PLY file of the C-alpha trace (Angstrom):
ply
format ascii 1.0
element vertex 104
property float x
property float y
property float z
element edge 103
property int vertex1
property int vertex2
end_header
0.00 0.00 0.00
2.68 2.49 0.93
4.56 1.79 -2.32
1.46 2.61 -4.32
1.01 5.81 -2.34
4.62 6.79 -2.99
4.23 5.99 -6.68
1.09 8.12 -6.86
2.81 10.97 -5.06
5.76 10.75 -7.45
3.42 10.66 -10.42
1.44 13.64 -9.10
4.61 15.62 -8.50
5.87 14.80 -12.00
2.55 15.83 -13.52
2.56 19.08 -11.55
6.15 19.76 -12.57
5.30 19.10 -16.21
2.28 21.41 -16.20
4.16 24.14 -14.32
6.99 23.98 -16.86
4.50 23.90 -19.73
2.64 26.95 -18.40
5.91 28.80 -17.87
7.04 27.95 -21.39
3.68 29.06 -22.78
3.82 32.37 -20.90
7.39 32.98 -22.05
6.55 32.26 -25.67
3.47 34.50 -25.91
5.45 37.68 -26.75
7.39 35.84 -29.46
4.18 34.41 -30.90
2.55 37.84 -30.92
5.56 39.39 -32.63
5.76 36.74 -35.31
2.00 36.38 -35.92
1.88 39.30 -38.35
4.88 38.02 -40.29
3.43 34.51 -40.46
0.11 35.94 -41.61
1.78 37.94 -44.38
3.73 34.89 -45.54
0.61 32.73 -45.54
-1.33 35.33 -47.53
1.54 35.62 -50.02
1.58 31.83 -50.48
-2.18 31.68 -50.89
-2.04 34.46 -53.48
0.61 32.55 -55.42
-1.53 29.44 -55.55
-4.18 29.72 -58.20
-7.09 28.63 -56.03
-9.62 29.44 -58.72
-8.09 26.80 -61.01
-8.17 24.26 -58.20
-11.78 25.14 -57.42
-12.82 24.88 -61.07
-11.31 21.41 -61.29
-13.21 20.20 -58.24
-16.93 19.88 -57.83
-16.99 20.46 -54.08
-19.13 23.48 -53.22
-17.75 23.89 -49.71
-14.15 24.54 -50.80
-14.72 28.12 -51.97
-15.97 29.49 -48.61
-13.25 27.58 -46.76
-10.54 28.93 -49.05
-11.87 32.45 -48.61
-11.91 32.15 -44.83
-8.34 30.78 -44.87
-7.28 33.64 -47.10
-8.88 36.22 -44.77
-7.44 34.85 -41.53
-4.69 32.24 -42.01
-3.56 32.29 -38.36
-7.05 31.40 -37.20
-7.17 28.57 -39.75
-3.84 27.18 -38.56
-4.88 27.36 -34.91
-8.20 25.71 -35.71
-6.49 22.88 -37.58
-4.00 22.27 -34.76
-6.72 22.32 -32.11
-8.78 19.80 -34.10
-5.68 17.61 -34.32
-5.05 17.89 -30.59
-8.65 17.01 -29.79
-8.45 14.01 -32.13
-5.29 12.76 -30.46
-6.89 13.21 -27.04
-9.97 11.24 -28.06
-7.84 8.44 -29.52
-5.81 8.34 -26.31
-8.94 8.14 -24.17
-10.42 5.41 -26.35
-7.22 3.37 -26.27
-6.97 3.69 -22.48
-10.54 2.51 -22.03
-9.79 -0.58 -24.15
-6.80 -1.52 -22.01
-8.75 -1.11 -18.76
-11.27 -3.75 -19.83
0 1
1 2
2 3
3 4
4 5
5 6
6 7
7 8
8 9
9 10
10 11
11 12
12 13
13 14
14 15
15 16
16 17
17 18
18 19
19 20
20 21
21 22
22 23
23 24
24 25
25 26
26 27
27 28
28 29
29 30
30 31
31 32
32 33
33 34
34 35
35 36
36 37
37 38
38 39
39 40
40 41
41 42
42 43
43 44
44 45
45 46
46 47
47 48
48 49
49 50
50 51
51 52
52 53
53 54
54 55
55 56
56 57
57 58
58 59
59 60
60 61
61 62
62 63
63 64
64 65
65 66
66 67
67 68
68 69
69 70
70 71
71 72
72 73
73 74
74 75
75 76
76 77
77 78
78 79
79 80
80 81
81 82
82 83
83 84
84 85
85 86
86 87
87 88
88 89
89 90
90 91
91 92
92 93
93 94
94 95
95 96
96 97
97 98
98 99
99 100
100 101
101 102
102 103
């Protein structure tokens, strides 16, 4: 029993240390992210302008691509953040599902 308690305490302290370090890293990186956001946005807009999206859209029959492309062109940072958050949520769901399989 005491070994399990020590293991849990060690695990809790490691988790707390990880999240404290992660929060500190996030807080330290916010100024850098804010400074580079405009540059990244300009680069993304330049790339999107170089790609002939109208030719791509004419060759596809999907009606939802045009509004999506326009929203990406208007706010590329938001699109990137949305895509990464969807990816993170997907990984979290897969992790939860795989853990529940191993518990049974």
